N, C-alpha and C positions, 0 to 999 in steps of 0.2 A: 149664923145658922151655920152646922158641917155639912152643908150640901149646896153645892154651887152646878151649874150647867152652861154649855154652850153649845151654840147650834152652827152645823156647818151646811149652807144651800146647797153647794156644790155636791158634797156627798149623801145630803139628805137623810143626816144622821143627827141626832141629842146626843150629846157626850156629860153625864153626870158623874162627878167626884165626890164621893161622901169620907170624912174623917171624924175621928174620936167618937165619943158617946152620942148617938142618934136616937131621938125620941120618934116613935110611930108620927107625931102631928108635926116634925120636921118632915117628913114625907110628904103630908098633905099640904102644909103651906108653900112648899114645893112647886107641889102641882099648882095650886092658886097663881104663884107666881108664874109658872109657866104657860098658865092658858093667857095670862095677859101679857104675854113676849110679843113684840113685833113679828116675830120670825117663827111663832107657833102654829103648828099642825097637826092636828088629832092623828095619831097614827104613824107617825115618824119613827123609824128604827131607832133604838134607843141603847147606847154602851153605858153601863154603869159599873166604876170601878170603886170596888168597898176595899180596895187594898190597904187603906189608912184608917180602915174601923176597926174599932175595936168593942164596941157594944151596939145592940139594937134590942130596944124594950121590947121585943116581937112576941105575940102568941097566934095560934092562929087565929084567934078573932080579929085583933090588931091586923093582922096581914090582911084576912079577907075582906075589911075595910078599905085600906088603902087598896087593893085589887079591886075591888068594885069603882073605885073613885076612877081607876084608870080607864076601866071598862066603857066606863059612863058618860066619857068626856063630852059625848055627845046624847043630848037627853032622850031616851027612849031608842036608843042606838048601840050596839055592842060596838066598839072599835076595836080594830085587830091591831096591835103593836107589836112587834119583836123585840124582845127586851133581852139584851144579852149581859150578864153579869160576871165580872171580874171579882173571883174572892178567894185568895190564895189562903186564909187563916182558917181553921178548921171550926171555928165559930160562927165566923158569916158565912161558910160553906153552909152549914147545918141550916141557918135561917133562909139563905138561897135556896137551899132544897125544899123547905116549907112553903117558901113563895110559888115555889116553880110547880110542886104538887097541888097546890090550891089552884094553880093558874089552869091546869091541866082539865078540869073540870069547871072553868070558868064561860068557856066558849070566848075570850077576846083576846087577851094579852098571850103571848106564847116567851116562855122565860128558858133561855137557855146559860147554863153555868158553866163557869170554866175557872181552873184555878190559877191561868196564867195569861197576861197580856197578848202574847203571842199566839195563844192558841184562841180567844176572843176574837182577834183582829184577824187571825185567818179564817175563822167562822163568817165574817163578816165580808170575805172575801177582800180585804184590804191587804196592798201589798206592802204595808211596814211591819216594823217588830215591836213597836211600841207605842204608847199612848203619844210619847213627848215628839216622835216622828210624826203620827198622824195630825195633830193639832201643827205641825209647819207646815203641812199640804192640806188640809182641808179648808181652810179659810173660815175659822171658828168664829162666830161672834158670841161675846157676852149677853147676859140678860137685856134685855133692850125694852122698855114698856110702850106699848103699842102706841102709835103718833108720834113716836119719837125715833130718830134716825141716830145710828152710834157707828163709827167706823170700826173695820173688822179689827178682831184682836190677835 
């Protein structure tokens, strides 16, 4: 799957990396995997790196569907989630803007969009200049099914 994620309990941050061609179903499957993760917490701030993504089969309808899934992580309750996207590519930036625009009307997820890692990390108040440096200080853990334990990555 062209999406992977890690969780930093120390920073209370979910880091997601996307690459290649991505289907909207990949996002839905990732959300389902996330919800079975031992470290899952609805509403945790997310940093999503789209730097290596080259295509997303997104339309307003499919983005709205994913947005609703994120907002409804707890049935009957809107989950407030701060999502920071890194999208240096014009196409990915455009998809990010569509998602951001839809989010503004959703009452749940709050989407911020940046062209560079440095700007996104600064917006999160992190004192590192790259995701590689962030992974070095954050104690990020890969996906671990609930009920299992795994050492820090």
